N, C-alpha and C positions, 0 to 999 in steps of 0.2 A: 317772192313767196310762191311755194308750189300749190297749184290749184287742181291739177289733174295728173294722175299717175297711171302709166301703162306698166303692167307687170309682164315681163318677157319670160313667162313660165306658165305652168299649168297646175291643176290639182290642188293639193293641200296647201302648198306654200303660196300660191296665188290667192287662195281664199283667206289665208292668214294675213297677208299684206292688205288685202281689201278691207278686212275687219278694222284694222287700225286706221286706215285712210277714212273710212266711213265715220269713225269716232271723231276724227279731226276735221270733218267737213270737206275732205278732198274727194273729188270725182275720180272714179276708177274706170280703167279700160282693160279688157281682157283680149288676148289673142288665142286662137284655137285652130287645131288641125281638123281635117274632115272627121277623124275618129272622135274628136272632142266636141263636136258641134252642140251636143246636148249635155256636156259635162257641167258640173256644178259651178266651176269657176267662170265659165262663159255665161251662165244664167244669173249669177249674183252681181256681176259687174254692171256699172251704169251703161257701159257700151262695150261691144265686142267686135273684133275684126277677124275675119277668116284669113288664115295663112295657107296659100296653096303650096303643095310640096310633092315631091316624087313619092314619098312614103310618110306615114304619120311619124315615124321615128326621126326623120330628117327635118321635119317642119320647123321645130323650135330651135334649130341650129342655123336658120336663115336670118342672120342679123340684118341684112339689107331690107328684107320684107318687114321685119319688126320695126325698124326705124320709119319706114313708109307708113306702117299702120299707126304709129304714134302721132306722126304729123297729120295723117288723114283724120284721126279721131280728136285732134285738138289737145292732145296731152302735152304737158310741158316738162315732164320728168319720166324717167324709166327706172324701174326697180328690176334687177335681174333674177331675184329669187336665189335658188341654189341649183347646181347642176346646169346642164345645157351650156349657155353662154355666160354664165355668171362670173367665170374667171378668164374671160377672153378679152385681152387688152385692146385688140382691134375693134371689137364690138363697143367697148367703152368709149374709144375715140370716135367711132362713127356716130354714137349718140351725141357726144359733145359737139362734133362738127356740124350736126344738124340743128344746133341751137337748143338742144334739150339738156335738162339737168340729169346727170348720171348719179344715181343713188348708190354709191359704192366708192371704193378707194380709187385714187388716181391710176390711170393706165400704167404709169411707170412702176407703181407699187405692185400692180398685178403682174407685170412682166418680171419683176424681181422675185416675187414669192409664189405666184400661181403655178409656175413651172417648178416642180419639186427639185429638179436637178439644180437649177439656178439658186433656189432657196437654200439648199444644202451648202452650196459653195459660199453663199453669203454668210451662213452661220458656221462656216469652217468645217463642214462635214463632207468628205470625199466619197461619192458613189463608186461602186465597183465597176470596172471596165469589163464588159461581157467577154471580150476576147481573152482576158487574163484569168478568168475564174477557173479554179481547180477544185478537185474533190475536197481539199482541205478547207475551202471556203464555205462548204455546204453545212446546213441548209441556207438558201438565199431566198429573198423575196423579190419577185418581178412586180414593178408598179408602174402605173400610168403616170407620165410626167404632168399631165393636166387632169383636172376634175377630181372626183372623189367618190364616196359612196360605195367603196369596195369594188368598183368596176375596174377592170384591167389589172387585177392583182392575182398573182399565182405564187404559191410556195413550191420551190424546187428542192427536192431531196436527192435526186439522182442526176449526175452530170449529163447523162444521155437524154434527159428530158428537157434540158435548158432551151434548145433551139425551138422545140415545139411550143413551150410555154411562153417564150418571147413572142412568137407569132400570134398565139391565142390572145395574150394580153394586149398586144398592139391592135389586133382586129377589134376586140371589145372596146378599147379606149377610143378608137376612131369612130365607132358607131355611136358611142355615148356622148363624146365631147368634140368630135370633129378633129381630133389630134391623136395620131397613133404613136407618138413618142413614148417609149418606156425606158426604165432604168432598173438597175439591180442594186440591192443593199443587203447586208447581213440580216438573217432572220433570227431574232432573239426569242428563244423558247421561254415560256413562263412569264412573259412581261405583262404589265398592265398598261392599257391605253388611257392616258390622262392628258387632258387638254385645258388650256386657259382661254377664256373669252376676253378679247380686248375690244375697246371702243375708243376711238381717237377723233379729235376735232381738228380744225384748221388753225387753232391758236396755241398748239403745243401741248395740250393736255392728252394724256393717254391713261385710260383706266384698264386695270387688270381685274376683271370681274370674277375672281375666284377660280376654282378648278371644277372640272367635270370628270367623272370616271365613265368610260365607254367600253369597258373590257369585254362585256358579254356580246360576242359577235358571231355571225355565221357568214361564211364566204367573205370574210374581212369587212362585212357590213354590220353596223351597229344594230343591236336588238333592244338592249336596255341601257339607259344612261341615267346618271344621277349627279347631283351637286349638293354640297361639295364632295370631292373625292374622299372616300373614307380611308383612315389609317395612314395618312402621310404625316411624317414628322414636321414640326413647324419650320425647321431649316429647309427641308426639301420643298415644302409648299412655297416658302419665300423665294427659293431659287427658281422655281418654275415661273412664278409671277415676274421675277426680274428678267428672265430670259425672254418671256413673252413681250414685255415692254421694250426690251432692247431690239427685238425683231421688228416691232412696229416703228420705233424711232429710226431704225436703220433705213427704212424705205419712205420716210415722211408719210406714214400711213394716215388715212382718214376713213372713218366709218367703222363697221363691225368686221371683225376677223377672229380667227381661232388659230392658236398655235398649239400643235399637237406633239406629244412626247410619248415614248415608250419607257416606262419606269420598271427597272429590274435591279435587284440587289441594292436597293437604296439609291440608285443613280438614275438620272434622267437623260434619255437619248433623244435629241431633236429629230422629229420625223418630217414635219412640213408645216406650212402656214396656209390655211384656207382663207382666201381673200373675199369672203362672203359671209352671209348668215348661215348658220349650221341648222340641220334638221333638229338637233337636240337643244336649240336655244331656249325652249320654254322652261327647262329646269333652272337655268340661270335667271330668267325673268322672275320665276317664283321666289327664289331665295333672296334676290336683291330688290324685289318689288318694283321692277322697271319694265317698260315696254321697249324692247330693242329695236323694233321697226320704227317706233316713234322717234327714238334717238337717231336712227339712221336718217330719217327725214329731216330732223333738226340740224344735224351735221351737214347734210347736203344743202341746206338753206343758209349755212354759215353761222349757225348758232353755236355758242361755246358750251362745253360741258361744265358741270360744277368741278371745283378743284379736286374733290375726292368723291369716289362712288359711294352709294349708300352702304350701310352695314348689312352683313349677312343675317338672315332670319330663318332659322329652321333648316329643313332638308326637303329636297324634291327629287322625285324619280319619275322617269318616262319609259313607257313601253311602246314599241312599234308593233302594231297589229298588221300582220301580213296575210295576204291570200296565198298561202303555201302550205305544203304538207311536210313538216320537219322530219317525220318518220320515213319519208320517201325521198331522201336526199334533198330536202328543201324545195321540192318541185313546185313551181308556181301554179296557181289554180285560176281558172276563169269561170264565168257564169254571171248570174244576176245577184246583186246584193239586195235581198228582199227587205232586210231590216237591220239597222245599226243604231243602237242607243246604249248609253252608259249612265250610271247614277250621276246626279247633279253635283255630287261632292268632288268630282274630278273634272279636269279640263279635257275636252275632246277637240283635236285639230284634225280635220278630214277634208278631202276633196270629193266626197261621195255623199249621196243621200239615198233614201230608200227607193229601190227600183232601178238603180243605175247598173249598167253592165260593167263587168270587170273584164277588160280585154287583154290582149297579148302585147300591145305596143309599148307599154310604159311600166314603170316600177310596180312591184306587187304590194306596196304599202297601202293599206286601206285607211289607216288613221294612226295618230299618236294619242295615247292616253297618259295624262300627267297628274300626279298627286303631290300635294305639299302638306307638310305637317311639322310640328315643333321638333321632332326627333326623327332620325333615320328609321328606327324600328317602327314608329307610327306611320311614316310615309310608305314603307314597304307593305305593311299590313293594309293600309288604306287602298293602295293601288291593286294589290292582289284581290282584295274583296270586291272592288269595283269591277275588275275584269271578270271575276267569277259570276257576278250578277249581270254583266253586260248581255244585251240581246244582239246576237250576231247570226243572222239567218242568210245563208248564201253559200259560196264556195268554202271549202275546207280552209281553216285559218290556223295560226300558231297560238291562238288564245290560251289553250290548255298548257302549252309549253311555257308561256309567259307566267301564268299563275304558279306553276310548279317551280319555275326558276326563282321567282320572288320569295318563295318559301323554302328554298333549298338551304340547308345549313351552311354550306360553304359560302354562298352568296350573302346570307344574312349576317355571317360573321364579319364580312367586309374583306376587301383585298382579293377577290377572285380575279384570275388572270384571263388572257385571251384564249387559253386552251380549255375553258370551262365546258363548252359544248362538246369538244372532242372527248372529254372524260365522262360526261354525264348524259349525253343525248339519249342513249338507249333507255335509261331509267326514266328520263323526263318525258319520253314519248310512249312508254309502255301503256297499252290499252287498260283502261279502268272504267268500263261502262257501268252505268247505274242499272242493276238487274231489273228494276221496276219500270224503266223508261219504255220498253216495248209494250208492256201491259198498259201503261197509261195511254200510249198512242192508239192501241187497239180499242180501249174503252171510249176514248174521245171520238174515234171513228164510228163506233157502234151507236153513240148517242144520236137520237133523232130518228132512228129506224123504228118502225112500229113494234111495240112490245109484243103484239100478238103475231107479228110477222116472224119473230124469233123465238117466242115462248110456245111450248107445247104442254098439254095436259099430262102427257106421259113423259117419262124420263127420256132425254135425247142426248145425242152426242154434243159436246161443247163446240162452240164456234172456234175456228182455228185461223190464225193469221201469222204471216211470216215477215220479219223485218231483217234488214242488214244494218249493223252499226257502222257508222262512217267516222274516220276513214279506214279503220282496220279491216272491214269487210266480213266480220263475224256474223253469221246468220242465227237468228233467234226465233223460236216458235212460241206463240202466245195462245193460251186457251182461256176462254171465258164463257159465261152462260147468261142467257136471258131467263129471269125467274119472275114469279108473281111480284116480288119485291124490288125488281129492277135488275141491274147488271151485277154479276157476282163472279168471283175468281177464287181459286183455291189459295189458301195461305194468307189472304188479306181480306179486309173489309172495305168494300167500295162505299165511301161516304158520299161522294158526289162525282158525277161524270157529265161534263158538257163538252162541246167541240173545242173549247179553249182552255178548260181547267178540269183536271181530274184530282180528286182528293182521296187518298188511300190511308187506311190505318194498318200499319205494319208493326207487329209485335208491340202493340199498345201505343205506338208513336204515330201521330197524324202527319202525313206528308202531302205537300201540294206540288202538282206538276202542271206548269204552263205548257200548252200545246199549240203549235202553229203548223199549218200545212201549206206547202208550196209545191204543187204538182205531186210527184211521187215522194218528195222529200218531206219528212216530218221532223220538227224540232221540239224536243221535250226538255224543258229547263236548260236549253242551250245545246243539248246533245243532239246530233244529227242521225236520223235513221232513214232508210229507204224502204218504203213499203213494197214488198215483192208480190208479183202476181201469183194466183193460185196454181196456174199452169205456166211454168217458165217458158220464155221465148226460146226457140232454137238458137244456138250460138254457132256462128260461122267458125269452122275449124281453120286454124292457121298452120301453115306448113312449118315443120320443125326448123328452128334456126331463124325464124322471122324476127326482124328488128322493127318494133313498132314505136311510133312517136309517143313518148311518155307525157307529152303536153302539147297544146297547140303552139305553133311558132313558125319561124322562118328558117329554112336551111341556109346557113351562111357559107359553109364550105364543106368539101369532101377531102379525105386523105389523099395525098399526092399519088397519082396513078391509079386511083380506085376505079375499077370497071368490072363488068361481069367477066368471070373467068379467072380473076386474080386470086392468089392464095393469101389468106389472112391468118394472123395468129390470135389465139385467145387473149382477150383484153386489149387488143390493138384498137386505138381510136379510129373510127371510120367516118363518122358524120358529126357535124356540129350544128346544133339548133340554137337559135336565139329566141328567147321568150322573156318578156318583161325586162329587157335591157341586160340580161345575163346570158352567157353562153353555157350550153349544156352538151356534154360529150356523149355520143353513142358509140359503144365499143362492141367488138366481135364477141359473141357469147362462147365461142369455141374456135379451135383451129380448124381450118377447112377452106372451102372454095366459095367465093361470092357468086351465087347462081342467079341472083336478080338484084337490080339496083333501080329503085324508083325515085330516089332523092336526087335533087339537082339544086345548085346554089340559086337562091332567090325564090324557091318554091315555098308557098304557104301550105302548112299541113295542120290537120286537126289531130286531136289526141286519138291514138289508136291507129293512125294511118300507117300503112306498110311502107317502110323506107328501103329495106333490103332484106335479102335472105342469104344466110351462110349455111352451106351444107357441110356438116361436120365430117372431118377426116376420120374414117373408120379403121385406118391402118394402125 
């Protein structure tokens, strides 16, 4: 019987596994990098072991150190979580060789399915050979053979881009999973990403726990997931379950796994099998009323599954809350997460708590918010409402995008495909600020000042404050007055004004505004504003053609032959940054000459750092 579990992972998934272990009376052990010393998963575990590493990103890929940590802490089992080493057969063997219980499938099953190239061969699907690809094969998708989460994936629409994208995908996969192998497959436009959760024991029972639809994606990484997948015919759904069970039986599978398909024109195309727990597993737990982590633990202990899985009940939908700006190319954001809370009617899985820093070393996901209801329409409404009421004070997030996506007619109708954000991103990210939020911020700030410090017997000029709405950067001017009766502003009646709550009557409707202040950032009903100084600070002028880091991160590589004095073409990729485990390409703003180069591989840069200068060709 398992008595102590080390989770070879971090953040949200480590906290998720710890929660089930605590409910079962199992002792928990965390591992952490130097960057994660004060992270939530390291704090909530019963014991924690530091993993030394060359860099925070590499730390959780050191299987040898993780095995040593498990033995040192007295753990008798290892749960891999997802990502990092979760689909590494050598790591699974090392755990077993050390006399520890591996909470996952047998290494042989991992080898058969965790490599997407071998999995396709097993399922009778032939990947494209890179040397044989022609223009007639386009578009194609470059994918990492190991791992998942959208890392190491690139769509190629021009044959001339293939070599560059193969290199970029390989580098990103190597950084994320320790394996740089990539392959190429046809890219099917307009498909839906549908998957089947499987659970298998050592006694020959394999469950197919329904379907999930994960089609709303950005950068091939899932954003909103739901179960069951809407709009499938009974025949297609049965076929998906049958293929998933067949994949599990073909490898003598044990534990939790996910078989993924692309559904287009009523047909299912096998993509891969993930030999681990998925990020989106909570929606399956909700509709089947099971704890998949508890089932993993039971299977690892040799317990049999029931002959049949539970029946489906209702519908569940999950949204991933990311620290990123969708309107700025999904740029990841860093800073302090001052406050995160959601209504109690929904489930919150997170690896953060109030006051935690959001750094550059790991994924940008702050939390998963999950709703369950009797029907799909009710689940979508419930989750959208909860996200709208959530308190998220800190870096820019995709919260507004999630709310709008859940209410978008194409999505609510069911059957949205993976091109959803390509079609609708501009509308979903269009600024729609509350016109009264800046006034509420100013009135909250004015509360507590002496009435007689602001009020005069004679008519005087109103008080003026300026705010910038975030993240769109629009500046707003606010005017209000101190009067004998308190604070006042044109066009509204100020019912109440305190530092934390402002109540206004607008056109006969009383509206409440919750206000919180963190430094220069003000949050009004969730909307972020920046209070601007009365006299703006002088801004350093940048030389024309300056390439600035759009986010904090690490320079991972430069274009071949890039040096001061070389000629570059407009749009040419020059510098690659890695931030939050994703690569971001910096391109030449115009054709010209590179007159300065400050970027170098391995260099850590802050947002706004000068990377290079391109002097535009005037001829």
